[in-house]
C-alpha positions as CSV (number, residue, x, y, z in Angstrom):
1,M,73.9,44.0,52.1
2,K,70.2,43.2,52.3
3,K,71.5,39.3,53.2
4,N,73.2,41.0,56.1
5,T,70.1,43.1,56.9
6,F,67.9,40.0,56.8
7,I,70.4,38.0,59.1
8,F,70.3,41.0,62.0
9,G,66.6,41.2,61.5
10,L,66.6,37.7,62.0
11,L,68.7,37.6,65.3
12,L,66.8,40.2,66.8
13,I,63.7,38.4,65.9
14,T,65.3,35.3,67.7
15,R,66.2,37.2,70.8
16,S,62.7,38.4,71.2
17,L,60.9,35.4,71.0
18,F,63.7,33.4,73.2
19,G,64.8,36.2,75.9
20,Q,68.2,36.6,76.9
21,S,69.4,35.6,80.4
22,T,70.7,38.1,82.4
23,Y,74.1,38.3,83.2
24,F,75.8,39.3,86.7
25,P,79.1,40.6,87.2
26,P,81.2,38.9,89.8
27,N,81.1,40.4,93.2
28,T,84.8,40.1,94.1
29,S,86.4,41.0,90.6
30,S,86.7,44.1,88.4
31,N,85.6,41.8,85.1
32,W,82.7,42.5,83.3
33,D,81.3,40.8,80.4
34,T,80.9,43.4,77.3
35,L,78.3,43.1,74.4
36,A,79.6,44.6,71.2
37,P,77.4,47.6,70.3
38,Q,76.9,46.4,66.8
39,S,75.3,43.1,67.9
40,L,72.5,45.5,68.7
41,G,72.7,47.4,65.4
42,Y,74.5,50.6,67.2
43,C,76.6,52.4,64.4
44,Q,79.7,54.2,65.5
45,T,78.6,57.6,64.1
46,S,75.7,57.9,66.6
47,I,77.7,56.2,69.5
48,D,80.3,59.3,68.9
49,S,77.5,61.8,68.6
50,L,76.1,60.3,72.1
51,Y,79.8,61.0,73.9
52,N,80.1,64.2,71.8
53,F,77.1,65.5,73.6
54,L,77.8,64.0,77.1
55,D,81.5,65.6,77.0
56,Q,80.1,69.2,76.0
57,N,77.7,69.2,79.1
58,N,80.2,68.2,81.9
59,T,79.9,64.3,81.7
60,K,82.3,62.2,84.1
61,A,81.1,58.8,83.5
62,F,78.5,56.7,81.0
63,I,77.7,53.4,81.1
64,L,74.9,51.7,79.3
65,L,74.0,47.8,79.9
66,K,71.9,45.3,77.8
67,D,70.9,42.0,79.3
68,G,73.7,42.9,82.5
69,K,76.6,43.1,80.2
70,I,78.4,46.2,79.5
71,V,77.5,48.0,75.7
72,L,78.8,51.6,76.2
73,E,81.2,52.6,78.9
74,K,82.8,55.9,78.7
75,Y,84.9,58.4,81.3
76,F,85.4,61.8,80.4
77,G,88.6,64.4,81.6
78,L,90.3,62.7,84.5
79,H,87.7,60.5,85.7
80,T,88.2,56.7,85.4
81,Q,86.9,53.6,86.5
82,N,87.8,53.8,90.0
83,T,86.8,57.4,90.5
84,P,84.1,57.8,92.9
85,W,81.3,60.6,92.3
86,Q,78.5,61.8,94.2
87,W,74.6,60.2,93.6
88,A,73.0,63.0,95.2
89,S,69.5,62.7,95.1
90,A,69.7,59.7,93.0
91,G,70.9,57.9,96.1
92,K,67.3,58.1,97.5
93,T,66.7,55.1,95.8
94,I,69.4,53.1,97.8
95,T,67.4,54.3,101.2
96,A,64.2,53.1,99.7
97,F,65.7,50.0,99.2
98,M,67.1,49.8,102.5
99,V,63.8,50.6,104.0
100,G,62.1,47.6,102.2
101,I,64.9,45.4,103.4
102,A,64.4,46.6,107.1
103,Q,60.5,45.9,106.5
104,Q,61.5,42.4,105.5
105,E,63.2,41.6,108.6
106,S,60.6,42.9,110.5
107,Y,62.6,45.9,112.2
108,L,59.8,48.4,110.8
109,S,56.8,48.8,108.9
110,I,56.3,51.9,106.3
111,N,52.8,52.0,108.1
112,D,54.5,53.0,111.3
113,T,54.5,56.3,112.6
114,T,58.0,58.0,112.2
115,S,57.7,58.9,115.8
116,K,57.9,55.7,117.0
117,Y,61.4,55.7,115.5
118,L,62.3,59.5,116.1
119,G,60.9,60.0,119.3
120,K,58.1,62.5,120.1
121,G,58.9,66.1,119.1
122,W,61.1,65.5,115.9
123,T,59.1,68.4,114.5
124,S,57.7,71.4,115.5
125,C,54.0,70.3,114.8
126,S,51.4,69.6,117.1
127,T,51.5,66.0,119.0
128,S,48.4,65.0,116.5
129,Q,49.7,66.4,113.4
130,E,53.1,64.9,114.0
131,D,51.5,61.5,114.9
132,K,49.9,61.4,111.2
133,I,53.4,61.4,109.8
134,S,54.6,57.9,108.9
135,I,57.4,56.2,106.9
136,R,55.5,55.5,103.9
137,H,55.0,59.9,103.7
138,Q,58.7,59.8,104.3
139,L,59.1,57.9,101.4
140,T,56.4,59.4,99.1
141,M,57.2,63.3,99.7
142,T,54.1,63.5,101.4
143,S,55.0,64.3,104.7
144,G,53.1,67.7,104.8
145,L,55.9,69.3,106.7
146,D,56.9,73.0,104.8
147,D,59.0,72.7,102.1
148,G,59.3,76.3,102.0
149,V,61.3,77.0,105.0
150,L,64.6,79.1,104.7
151,D,66.8,75.7,104.8
152,P,64.4,72.5,103.3
153,Y,67.6,70.3,104.2
154,C,67.5,71.3,107.9
155,T,66.4,68.3,109.9
156,L,65.9,70.3,113.3
157,D,62.7,70.3,114.7
158,T,62.3,74.1,114.4
159,C,62.8,73.6,110.8
160,L,60.1,70.8,110.4
161,K,56.7,73.0,110.3
162,F,53.2,71.9,109.7
163,K,51.9,73.1,106.4
164,A,49.0,70.4,105.6
165,N,48.1,67.1,107.0
166,A,50.1,64.0,106.1
167,G,49.2,62.7,102.8
168,S,47.1,65.7,101.6
169,R,50.3,67.3,100.0
170,W,53.2,66.1,98.0
171,A,56.3,68.3,98.0
172,Y,59.8,67.6,97.0
173,H,61.3,67.9,100.7
174,N,64.7,66.6,101.5
175,A,64.5,66.9,105.0
176,P,62.0,64.5,105.8
177,Y,63.6,62.0,103.4
178,T,67.1,62.5,105.2
179,L,65.4,61.5,108.4
180,L,65.0,57.9,106.8
181,D,68.0,57.6,107.6
182,S,67.6,58.0,111.5
183,V,64.7,55.7,111.1
184,I,66.7,52.8,109.8
185,E,69.8,53.3,112.1
186,N,67.0,53.4,115.1
187,A,65.0,50.5,114.0
188,T,68.1,48.0,112.9
189,G,70.6,49.1,115.8
190,Q,73.2,49.4,113.0
191,T,74.5,52.6,111.1
192,L,73.2,53.3,107.9
193,N,76.4,52.2,106.3
194,S,77.1,49.2,108.2
195,Y,73.6,47.9,107.4
196,T,73.7,49.4,103.6
197,T,77.3,47.0,103.5
198,T,75.7,43.8,104.7
199,K,72.4,43.4,103.1
200,L,73.3,45.4,99.9
201,K,77.2,45.9,99.1
202,N,78.4,42.9,99.9
203,Q,75.6,40.8,98.4
204,T,75.8,42.4,94.7
205,G,79.9,43.8,95.0
206,M,78.8,47.3,95.2
207,T,81.6,49.8,96.8
208,G,80.9,53.3,98.0
209,S,79.4,54.8,101.2
210,F,77.1,57.1,102.5
211,L,79.1,60.5,103.5
212,S,77.7,63.3,105.8
213,V,77.3,66.8,103.9
214,G,75.6,69.2,106.2
215,Y,72.1,67.9,107.1
216,N,72.8,65.2,103.8
217,K,73.9,61.9,103.7
218,I,75.2,61.6,100.0
219,Y,76.2,58.1,98.6
220,Y,79.7,58.3,96.8
221,S,80.8,55.3,94.6
222,T,82.0,54.5,91.3
223,A,80.0,54.2,88.1
224,R,80.1,50.5,87.9
225,S,79.0,50.2,91.3
226,M,75.9,52.2,90.2
227,A,75.5,50.1,87.3
228,R,75.5,47.1,90.1
229,F,72.4,48.8,91.4
230,G,70.6,49.3,88.6
231,L,70.7,45.7,87.5
232,L,69.7,44.4,90.7
233,I,66.5,46.7,90.6
234,L,66.2,46.0,87.1
235,N,65.9,41.8,88.3
236,K,63.5,43.1,91.2
237,G,66.1,42.6,93.8
238,H,67.5,39.5,92.5
239,W,71.3,39.3,92.4
240,N,72.7,36.2,90.4
241,G,70.1,33.4,92.2
242,N,70.3,35.1,95.6
243,T,67.1,37.2,96.3
244,L,68.2,40.3,98.3
245,L,64.3,41.7,98.4
246,T,62.1,39.2,99.0
247,D,59.1,41.5,99.8
248,S,57.7,41.8,96.1
249,N,54.6,43.7,97.3
250,F,57.4,46.8,98.1
251,Y,59.3,46.3,95.1
252,S,56.0,46.5,93.1
253,Q,55.2,49.6,95.5
254,M,58.2,51.1,95.1
255,I,58.4,51.7,91.3
256,S,54.6,52.3,91.1
257,S,52.4,55.6,91.5
258,S,52.6,56.0,95.5
259,Q,49.9,58.3,95.5
260,L,47.5,60.6,93.3
261,L,49.1,63.8,93.9
262,N,52.0,63.1,91.6
263,R,51.4,59.8,89.8
264,S,55.0,60.0,88.5
265,Y,56.7,59.8,91.9
266,G,56.9,56.1,93.7
267,Y,59.1,55.3,96.9
268,L,62.0,58.1,96.1
269,W,62.0,56.7,92.1
270,W,60.5,58.7,89.4
271,L,58.2,57.0,87.1
272,N,57.7,57.5,83.2
273,G,54.2,56.8,81.4
274,K,52.2,58.3,83.9
275,S,49.5,60.8,82.9
276,S,50.9,63.8,84.8
277,F,54.0,64.9,86.9
278,M,54.7,67.6,89.4
279,V,58.5,69.0,90.1
280,P,60.0,70.2,93.2
281,T,59.3,73.7,94.5
282,S,56.2,73.9,92.4
283,Q,52.8,72.7,93.6
284,V,51.6,72.6,89.6
285,V,50.6,69.2,88.1
286,F,51.9,69.0,84.6
287,P,49.9,67.0,82.2
288,G,52.1,64.2,80.3
289,F,55.1,62.2,80.9
290,I,58.0,63.5,82.8
291,C,60.4,61.9,80.2
292,P,58.6,62.3,76.5
293,N,61.7,60.6,74.9
294,A,62.2,57.7,76.9
295,P,60.1,54.6,77.1
296,T,56.8,54.6,79.3
297,D,58.0,51.7,81.6
298,M,61.3,53.7,82.3
299,F,61.7,54.6,85.8
300,S,64.8,56.5,87.0
301,A,66.9,57.6,89.8
302,I,67.6,61.3,89.5
303,G,70.1,63.7,91.3
304,K,71.0,67.1,91.0
305,G,73.9,67.5,88.8
306,G,72.4,65.2,86.2
307,Q,73.0,61.9,88.1
308,F,70.8,59.8,86.4
309,L,70.2,55.5,86.8
310,N,67.5,54.7,84.0
311,I,66.1,51.1,84.2
312,V,64.0,50.0,81.2
313,P,62.5,46.8,82.0
314,S,61.0,45.7,78.7
315,Q,64.4,46.6,77.1
316,Q,66.5,44.5,79.9
317,L,68.1,48.0,79.5
318,V,69.9,50.1,82.4
319,W,72.1,53.1,81.5
320,L,73.7,55.8,84.0
321,R,75.2,59.1,83.9
322,M,77.4,60.7,86.5
323,G,79.0,64.4,86.2
324,D,77.7,68.3,86.6
325,D,75.2,69.8,84.9
326,P,75.2,73.7,84.2
327,S,71.3,73.9,85.0
328,N,71.5,73.7,88.6
329,M,67.9,72.0,88.8
330,L,67.1,69.6,91.8
331,V,65.8,67.4,89.6
332,P,67.0,67.7,85.8
333,F,64.5,66.2,83.8
334,T,64.7,67.8,80.8
335,F,68.8,66.9,80.2
336,N,68.0,63.5,81.1
337,N,65.2,63.6,78.1
338,S,68.1,65.3,76.2
339,I,70.2,62.3,76.4
340,W,67.5,59.7,75.4
341,Q,67.0,61.6,72.1
342,Y,70.7,60.1,71.6
343,I,69.9,57.0,73.1
344,N,67.3,56.4,70.4
345,R,69.5,57.2,67.7
346,L,72.0,54.9,68.6
347,N,70.6,51.8,66.2
348,C,71.5,52.6,62.7
349,T,70.6,49.1,61.2
350,T,67.3,50.7,59.3
351,S,66.3,54.1,58.4
352,I,64.2,54.9,60.7
353,N,66.3,56.9,63.0
354,E,67.0,59.6,59.9
355,S,63.9,61.7,60.8
356,L,61.9,62.0,64.0
357,D,60.1,65.1,63.0
358,L,56.4,65.1,61.1
359,S,55.3,68.6,62.2
360,N,56.1,69.8,58.8
361,S,55.5,66.6,56.8
362,K,52.2,65.5,54.5
363,V,51.5,63.2,57.4
364,Q,49.6,63.0,60.7
365,I,49.4,60.9,63.4
366,Y,47.2,60.7,66.1
367,P,46.1,60.5,69.1
368,N,49.8,60.6,70.6
369,P,49.6,59.1,73.0
370,C,47.4,56.4,72.0
371,A,45.6,53.2,73.8
372,S,44.0,51.1,71.0
373,T,43.9,53.0,67.8
374,L,46.1,55.2,66.0
375,V,45.1,57.0,63.3
376,V,47.5,57.9,60.0
377,K,46.3,60.5,57.6
378,S,48.2,61.7,54.8
379,V,47.9,64.2,51.9
380,D,49.7,61.8,49.7
381,L,48.5,58.3,49.0
382,P,50.8,55.9,51.5
383,K,51.8,52.4,50.3
384,K,52.8,50.9,53.3
385,I,52.8,51.6,57.3
386,E,55.3,49.9,59.6
387,I,55.8,50.1,63.2
388,F,58.9,49.5,64.9
389,T,60.4,49.2,68.5
390,L,63.2,51.4,69.6
391,D,65.6,48.5,69.0
392,S,64.3,48.8,65.3
393,R,62.2,45.4,65.5
394,C,58.9,45.5,63.0
395,V,56.1,44.8,65.0
396,K,53.5,45.6,62.5
397,S,53.4,46.0,58.8
398,I,50.6,47.3,56.8
399,L,50.0,47.6,53.0
400,T,47.3,50.3,52.0
401,T,45.6,52.3,49.3
402,K,43.7,54.9,51.9
403,F,44.6,58.4,53.0
404,E,43.3,57.7,56.2
405,N,44.3,54.8,58.3
406,S,43.1,53.4,61.5
407,I,45.5,50.9,63.0
408,D,44.8,48.7,66.0
409,I,47.8,48.6,68.4
410,E,46.0,47.2,71.6
411,D,48.0,44.3,71.4
412,L,51.1,46.2,71.4
413,P,52.8,46.5,75.0
414,S,52.7,50.2,76.5
415,A,56.4,51.5,75.0
416,C,57.5,54.3,72.9
417,Y,57.6,53.1,68.9
418,F,58.8,54.4,65.5
419,I,56.3,54.7,62.8
420,K,57.2,54.6,59.1
421,V,55.3,55.9,56.5
422,H,56.3,55.1,52.8
423,L,54.2,57.5,50.3
424,S,53.3,56.7,46.7
425,T,55.9,59.6,46.2
426,A,58.7,57.8,47.3
427,E,58.6,60.0,50.3
428,V,59.1,58.2,54.0
429,C,58.1,59.9,57.2
430,V,59.2,59.0,60.1
431,S,58.2,59.9,63.8
432,K,57.2,58.4,67.4
433,F,54.1,57.6,69.1
434,I,53.6,56.4,72.6
435,K,51.4,53.5,73.1
436,M,49.8,54.1,76.8
């Protein structure tokens, strides 16, 4: 048993040192290479627990990719690999990507006023107020238009009322976002579906299309098509040697804090690991991370009903969930965070997943999150302190004879880690901390 554990650890170190080339599924085939869950240390009991949780919460499809290969793929009820489903607001990220493509092809600039493509009077604002609204403001949810109107989805000029100067207020407002579709169409001279097919779907093997639902255009596709899009974004707009998005600055801006009002929002992408976040229908700024259980470098496409596309560059990981969510939240952050609890427990190669709660233990760990020096304080004398990545790779191991230890973690990449404290009483305490 010890020999097998050693070999597995050696494999993890080898993978870490030499990396893994990314796999891309063929564009014209349903074939998709897989990676055995056991090769990542996943155990069946944890996989079953994840699937049971998903099943109990109205899930239709779940896929997890590592280095582009399928590790986990599960469909529930009557849903199959070929069944299309709505992306809801997760589809906003496709629109953001297509704006980047249109800018790259010089059809538009995100600094252009929206009126240039929609014409004067597309809102009920004054001319001076309307002329301050740009495509960038639509991408960042900072149009300044009133999201408190009777129908925030309504794109008629009578529904688009002045609330604040563009760029001075963040609000999750669907109508200004939806009008990006018309901006793209008027700028390119093509329908949104036609432009998306040519520049995105044909290049990656994605299927699906935008369908009109009331004022909205909702993207419908199979789960595997969503996985393809996630893989494309993970690889910064590159697909198997073909660069779709050559504008690296736009890509970087798309998945970075786009303004200082809601630091957890990029260009229609939600960002983890920021110091604060805002939520739809509220002007409150909440401190902390939007998804505490996830790695800090994760960014997400999130839609009503629990449509999730989570991307973790540090782990070359993509996972998605499609289905219904009984909470009926516009952006169900807490549900996404709950799924991450099960993702974090998939690896069973060490005992670090046995306990994730130090609240009643003999050990204190602070500050958390931490940028440089982590303090580990215990009632009983510790013998050894270990720090693991979420995939169970030990990155620090310290022998100690002190009740209080200061550990330098400045050299660790920003991410979520497990810390394992071996006490002289033979107890082992485990928790998570976040390196900022």
